[in-house]
C-alpha positions in Angstrom: 102.2 100.2 114.8 104.9 97.8 115.2 105.1 96.6 112.0 103.1 95.5 108.0 102.0 92.2 107.3 101.9 90.6 103.8 100.4 87.4 103.3 102.4 86.0 100.6 102.2 82.4 98.9 105.0 80.1 99.8 106.1 79.3 96.1 106.6 83.4 96.1 108.5 83.4 99.1 111.7 83.6 96.6 109.9 86.1 94.8 109.1 88.4 97.6 112.4 88.0 98.9 114.7 89.7 95.7 111.8 92.5 95.7 112.2 93.8 99.2 116.1 93.8 99.2 116.3 95.4 95.9 114.2 97.7 97.4 116.9 98.6 99.9 115.0 96.4 102.6 117.8 94.4 105.5 116.4 90.8 105.8 116.6 90.3 109.8 114.9 87.2 110.2 114.7 84.6 107.1 113.4 81.4 109.2 109.7 79.5 109.2 106.9 81.2 107.7 107.7 85.0 108.6 110.6 86.3 107.1 111.3 90.6 108.7 112.3 93.1 106.8 113.6 96.5 107.6 114.6 99.6 106.2 114.8 102.9 108.5 112.0 102.9 111.0 109.9 100.5 108.8 109.4 97.2 109.2 107.5 94.4 107.1 107.0 90.8 107.9 106.3 88.8 104.8 103.8 85.7 106.3 103.3 82.9 104.0 100.5 81.6 106.6 98.2 84.4 108.6 98.3 81.7 111.9 102.0 81.8 113.4 101.6 80.6 116.5 99.2 77.8 118.5 97.3 77.9 121.5 97.1 75.9 124.6 93.6 74.6 123.6 95.1 71.7 121.8 93.9 72.9 117.9 96.3 73.0 115.0 95.6 76.7 114.1 98.5 76.9 111.9 97.0 73.9 109.5 93.4 75.5 110.2 94.2 78.6 108.7 96.5 77.5 106.3 94.0 78.3 103.3 94.0 81.9 104.0 95.3 82.9 99.8 92.3 80.8 99.0 89.7 82.5 101.1 89.3 85.6 99.4 87.4 88.5 97.2 87.5 90.7 95.4 85.8 94.0 96.4 86.0 97.3 94.6 88.6 96.4 92.5 90.8 94.9 95.9 91.5 91.5 97.4 90.4 90.8 101.0 90.0 88.1 103.1 86.1 86.6 102.9 84.2 88.3 105.7 83.4 85.2 107.7 87.3 83.7 107.5 88.5 87.4 108.1 86.0 87.6 111.5 87.2 84.1 112.6 90.7 85.2 112.3 90.5 88.3 114.1 88.8 86.4 117.3 91.8 83.8 116.7 94.3 86.8 116.7 92.7 87.9 120.0 93.1 84.4 121.5 96.4 84.0 120.8 97.7 87.3 122.1 95.4 87.2 125.4 97.4 83.3 125.7 100.4 85.0 125.3 101.9 88.1 126.3 99.3 89.9 126.6 96.9 91.6 124.2 96.0 95.5 124.5 92.7 96.9 123.8 94.3 98.1 120.3 93.3 94.4 119.0 89.7 94.7 120.4 89.5 97.7 118.4 90.6 96.2 115.6 87.4 94.0 115.6 84.8 96.6 116.5 86.2 98.7 113.9 86.2 95.3 111.4 82.0 95.1 112.7 81.2 99.0 112.1 82.8 99.1 109.0 80.7 95.7 107.5 78.0 95.7 110.1 76.4 92.2 110.1 76.6 92.2 105.7 78.5 88.7 106.6 77.0 85.0 107.6 77.0 85.1 110.8 76.2 81.4 111.4 78.9 80.1 109.2 81.4 82.7 111.4 80.1 80.5 114.1 80.3 77.5 112.6 83.7 78.0 112.2 85.1 79.4 115.3 83.2 76.0 116.8 85.4 74.2 114.5 88.3 76.0 115.4 87.3 75.7 119.4 87.0 79.3 119.8 83.5 79.9 120.6 83.7 80.0 123.8 86.4 82.6 124.3 84.5 84.4 121.7 81.3 85.0 123.6 83.9 86.6 126.0 85.4 89.1 123.4 81.7 89.9 122.4 81.5 91.4 126.1 84.3 92.8 126.9 83.6 94.8 123.4 80.0 96.0 124.6 81.5 96.7 128.4 84.0 98.9 126.6 82.5 100.0 123.3 78.8 99.7 123.9 78.2 97.7 120.7 75.1 95.6 121.7 76.6 92.2 120.2 77.4 90.1 122.7 74.3 87.6 122.6 75.2 85.3 125.7 76.1 86.8 129.0 79.6 86.0 130.9 79.9 86.2 134.8 81.2 89.4 136.0 84.4 88.0 137.6 85.5 86.8 134.3 84.9 89.5 132.3 86.6 92.1 135.4 90.1 89.3 135.4 90.2 89.9 132.1 89.6 93.0 131.8 92.7 93.9 134.2 95.1 91.8 132.3 94.2 93.2 128.8 94.2 96.8 130.5 97.2 96.4 131.9 99.0 95.3 129.1 99.2 99.1 127.3 98.5 99.4 123.5 100.4 95.6 122.6 100.0 94.0 126.0 104.0 94.1 126.3 103.7 96.7 129.2 103.6 94.3 132.2 104.0 90.4 130.5 106.6 89.3 128.2 107.3 85.3 126.8 108.9 84.0 130.3 105.2 84.7 131.9 104.4 82.4 129.1 106.5 79.3 129.8 105.8 79.7 133.4 102.3 79.6 132.7 102.5 76.4 130.8 104.3 74.9 133.6 101.1 74.4 135.0 99.3 72.6 132.3 98.8 68.9 132.9 99.9 68.3 136.7 101.2 65.4 137.7 99.3 62.7 140.1 100.0 64.9 143.4 100.5 68.5 143.8 103.1 69.9 141.8 106.1 71.0 143.6 108.1 74.9 142.6 110.9 72.3 141.7 108.9 70.5 139.1 106.9 73.6 137.8 110.5 75.0 136.5 111.7 72.0 135.3 108.8 71.5 133.2 108.8 75.1 132.2 112.2 74.8 131.0 112.0 71.5 129.5 108.9 73.2 127.1 111.0 76.0 126.4 114.3 74.0 125.0 112.4 71.4 123.2 109.5 72.6 121.8 107.0 70.4 119.9 107.0 69.9 115.8 104.2 72.1 115.1 106.8 74.9 115.9 110.1 72.9 115.2 109.3 73.5 111.6 110.1 76.6 111.4 113.7 75.2 111.7 113.5 72.1 109.9 109.8 72.3 107.6 110.6 68.7 107.3 109.6 67.7 111.3 105.9 67.9 110.8 106.4 64.7 108.6 109.6 63.1 110.0 109.5 63.3 114.2 112.8 61.9 114.3 114.5 64.8 113.2 113.1 66.7 116.1 116.3 66.4 117.9 117.9 68.0 114.6 116.1 71.1 114.8 116.0 71.1 118.2 119.9 71.8 117.8 119.5 74.1 114.9 117.6 76.2 117.1 119.6 76.0 119.6 123.1 77.4 117.6 120.5 80.0 116.2 119.3 80.6 120.2 123.1 81.4 121.3 124.8 82.6 117.9 121.7 84.8 116.3 119.8 86.1 118.7 121.9 85.3 122.3 120.4 88.4 123.8 116.5 87.7 123.1 117.6 84.0 124.1 119.2 85.2 127.6 116.4 87.8 127.7 114.1 85.2 128.0 115.5 82.7 130.7 115.8 85.6 132.7 112.5 86.7 133.0 111.8 83.1 133.2 113.2 82.7 136.6 112.2 85.7 137.9 108.2 86.0 137.2 105.7 85.9 139.2 104.4 82.1 140.1 101.5 83.1 141.5 100.0 85.9 139.1 101.2 83.0 136.5 98.7 80.5 138.3 95.9 83.0 138.5 96.4 83.9 135.1 96.4 80.4 133.8 93.0 80.1 135.7 91.4 83.2 134.2 92.8 82.0 130.8 90.5 78.2 131.5 87.8 80.0 132.3 87.0 81.9 128.9 87.7 78.6 126.9 91.7 78.9 126.4 
């Protein structure tokens, strides 16, 4: 595993921070919805939202899953997410990683283990309505079919073209356990450069400009991690960009320059093929 994830209410952020530091953990990231704590080899992430990133289909998943702390049920004296909600989140989690730096087989196993443990005791029609509302119904069909192929689960009710499944399978397996074996954040920005092409065929130079524009000037959803008021007051965006630039240069310098290097060295042809594949599966 990479870390342990805990979900807290935003109003409990101060109390959670005090608890972690009292336990001897050092805080390595204290911006936005996720604060990261480490002691030795143990890394714990304190999330106030379970969806930290949106994907390229235009849905605001941070908002869609913002009510997670209210979507809970008590089972065997333990609190857990309602099963339909949990199922929908697992589909989103896989989709988020597929459209980012890669997925890895492990996240598909998360879904299969969830279904083997709970069976179909949850309301599948309700879950399907949630998936459709979240624009995840098409990618859910693809994920279901790939789970059938790998784990003989007998679950996918709607078949996907063999070619699409082969492309996704190759992409996921090549990524290793978590997807990082073959991809990095530079691949994500390079794929973004193929979105919304201009009136003519974009040249490599134009795509490079678009790629760096996405990197240097993210939208208000992402920038709300630096200045929360940005979501309501767009005029605060320039201040948020400046703050992010300062953090990138002085607090995360190594990560910043590593990302820029990867953006300039990655394979554009591979990125375009992956962009096309993502569109075929609804991302």
